[in-house]
N, C-alpha and C positions, 0 to 999 in steps of 0.2 A: 856367813857360815857356808862352807862348801859342802853341797849335799848331792849325792847320787840318788836319783829317784826312778825306781822301776815301776812303770805303769802295766799293771798286769792286763791280760787279754780281756779279762772280765771287767776291767776298768774302761776298757774301750768299746766292749760289746757286752751288754747286760745278759745275764743267763737267760736262754730260751728266746733271745731276740734274734730275729732274722737278720743276717749278715747283709745289708744293704749299704750303698754309700751314703744314703740319707741318714740311717741309723748311726752308722759309725761316725759320721762328721758331726753330729748333734752330741753324741757321747765325748768326743775329742774336744769340741768347743768347751763343753762345761768343765772338763778337766783342765783345759789350758787356761780358763778363766781363773782357776784356783792356782795354778803353777804361776801365772802372771803376777798374782798378788805378792807371792813371795819373792819374785824376782825383783819387783819395784820397792819391796821392803829391804833389799840389799843382799839376799842370799844369793849365792853363785850355785845355779842348778846344772847338773849334768843328767840328761833325761834318756832312759833307756825304755823299751816297751817289748810286749809279748807280740807274737804273730800266729798263734795256734789256730784260730778260727780262718783266718785269712790265707796262711799257706796251705791248709787243708782244701779250701775253695780253689785256690789256684791249681793244686794237685788234681782235683776232679775235672776241672776245666781242661787241663792238659790232657788227662787220660781219655777224655771225651773225643779227642781229635785223632788223626792218624797215628798209628804207633810210631812212626819214624819222628815225629815231632814231639813226642811224650818228653817233658823236661825233667831232669833230676831234681832233688830236693834242694841241692845247694843253689841251684839257679832260681828255683821258686822262692827260697828263702831271701834271695838278692831282690827278687822282685817285691816281695811283701815289705822288706825294709825299705825299700824306695817308696812304696805306696803309702805305708802308715807313717814314715818320716816326713813325707810331703805333707800330709794331712796334719800332723802335729805342729810342723813349722808354720803352716798357713794360718792355723788357728792361734798359734802364739803370737804371730805378727799382727793379728787383728785385735789381740788382747792387750798388746803392749803399746808403749808410745811410739811414734815414728821414729825409724832410725835404730831400732833395737838390733843388736848384733846376734844372729842366730845362724847356725850351720847345721845341715843334716849330713852324717857321713857314713857311707856304707862301710861296715866293719866286717873284716875276716877273723875268725876265731880259730886257732890252732887247737886240733884234738888229736888222740893218738888212734891210728887205725886198728891197733890191737886192743882198745877199750872193750871191755866186757859187754858194755851197754848194746854194741852192735848184735850180740846174740841174745839179748833180752830187751826187745823194744818196749818202751814205757811211756813215751811222751804223747799225750793225746793232741791230735790235730783235727781241723776240720768240723763238720756238723755232727750232732748227735743223731743217733738211730734207735729204733727198737731192735731187740736182739735179732729177730729174724732178718731184718734187712740188713744189719751189719754183716751177719753170717754169710749172706747172699753176697754182698759186695767183697767180702773177704776172699771168697771163692773165685768169684769173677776177676778180681784185681790183684790176687795174690798178696793181700793185706793180712796185717795181724790187727786184730781188733780184741778190745777188753771192756769191761763194764766201766762206766763213768758215772757214779752214782745210780740213779734208777735207769739211766740210758747206756747206750754202747757208743764208742768211737773209734776211729783208727789210731793206732799207736805206732810210733817209729823210734827208732834209735835215738838216744839222748846221751852223747858221750860228755864226758868231763871237759870243761874248757881249760886248756894248758896256757895259753897266751893270747892276747889281743894284739893283732899285727899292727894295727893303726895306733897303738898305745902312744908313740912319741908324737905323732901328729895331734892326737887328743890333747896331750900335754901343753903343746904350743898353743892351741886354741883357747883352752882353758887359762893358761897364763895371760893370754890377751883379753880376757874377761869376755869371751864369747860363750853364749849359751849354746851347748853342743847337745845334739840328738844323736845318739850312736848305740851301738850294739843291739839293734833291733832284732828281735826274735833270738837273743842270744848270739847273734852274729852269723855270718855265713860260714859253715862249717868247711875247714880245709885240713889237709894232712901234708905230711913231707914224705916224699918218695925218694927213690934212688937219685943220687946226685943232689940232694937237698931241694930238689924241685917240689913246688907246691901244687896241690890239685884239689878240687872240691870233692866232697864225699856226701853219700846219702844219710842225711841225718838232719835233725832239729835240735840245736843245743837249748837246754834250759835257760831262758832269759834271767832268771834270779841267780843261778850260778854265775855266769858271766857278769852280771851287774855287781855281785858282791866282790868278785875279783877286780873289777875296775874301779870300784870304790876303794879297795885296798891299795891299789896301784897309784891312784890319783890322791892319796892321803886325804880322803874326805873325812870331814867332821862328823858326818852322819850318814847313814845308809837307810832309806826308806822304801818300802815294798807297798805300793798302793794296789788295793783291790776293792771288791764290792761288798765286803763285810767290815764291821768295826773292830774287828781284831781276831785273834787266834783263840778258837773256842775248843773245850774239851765236851766230848758227846755232842757235837754240832748237829742240829736238827732234832735232837731229842728234848723232851720235857725238862730234863735236868741240864740242859746245856749251860755253860758258864764261861765267860771270857777270862783268858789269862791277862792280866794287866802288866805284871812284870815277870822276868824269868832270867836265870843264867843260861848260858848255852848247854851246860850238862843237864839241867833240870828240863829245859825245853826238848832236848834231844831223847830225854828219858820218856817222853810221850810219843816218840816216833811212830808207832804202830797206830796212833790215834789219828793220824793226819794222812789224807789220802795222796797217794804218790802223784797224781795228776793235778793236784790243786794245792792244797796248803802245806804239804810235805816238802816240796821243794822251796818254798818261801821260808819256812822255819829254818831249813838247813842252811840257806844263804845268808840269813840273818845272823845264825851262830857262827858260820864260817867268818863273816866280818868281823865279829865282835871278838872272837879267838885270835884273829890275825892282828887286830889293831888296839884291842883293849878299849874300844869306843862304842857307841850306842849304835843300836838298829831299832827300827820301829816298823810294825806291820799294821795297817788300817785302811779305812775308807778314804777314797779319794777327796770327797768334799770336807773331811776332817784334816786336811793337810796342815793348816795353821797350828791345830792342836797336837797333832803329832810331832811336829817340830818343838812345840813347847813342852812335850812330854806329859800332856794332859789327856790324852786319848790313845786308843790303840793299844797293841801290845808291844811293850818295850823289852828288848833283850839287852841286857847289861852284864859286864864281866864280874865274877866273883861275888855274887849276892846269894843269898839264901831267902827264899821266898816265903813270907808268912802266909798263913791261910786266908788272911784277909785280902791278900793281893790276888786270889782267884774269886772274881765276882760271881756270887751264887745266882744273881739273876740274869737271865739271858735278855739281852736287848738287841733285837733284830731291826 
């Protein structure tokens, strides 16, 4: 089975965990052990990943230096894509038999410079702060900050991906049965300027949106979004929380306001977009349950043209 798997930022770095090389490598090794088992079982995986914490850290480091050396977000996105891709590839090679064919591909994603997302930043990046610290940093660095659960984070523009510029190259690699790591952080955001010239732009594209587009364009059999919870919950974090086991795109999107824009909202939107475009299956769930997600026995599955019975919303929260 050909499967596009989007590794969420929280699958690579646990909530509240300090972004250290050791913590990230430990989490990536655990995720890649799970991925490797499915590759050995015969599935063809195309792996994408988030970069919110990492690109935010790089932005902080860049801003701490001389103003002349402050790097734009597209450059920092490229740095984070190389950084995380290197770590995933290394961990996969360690988890797979010798001679495994793996490649990490820096990926550029075309967006529209007129996208309204540039006027309404929404993508959280970097570490979490208390409100006072976030507001101070916003004044100091000319950031936009917004609440992220009980904390605050910097938010940046997250335009809609239009096209993946390396798509043809990715298709060649997939056809050659090479495991491809690509689309990191949604890809490096680029726009077309006068004369059809390409240029980078200040943004961080949502990795789930790019991953869904990639899965559609690669004719994937299945699109999986891996995160640190076991599925999509209604009333998440409340005593009456319950997981959605199955849904159609229309039914899932009807709950849109219940899902945070910086976390589960983009995941559900991407899963629904893939299902609508392909009439195939998408699943959202925990990294360590990947085998069960593929089998359809765990996580939240989005399917075309179904009506979900009440029994398909599990009334018992299981965190």
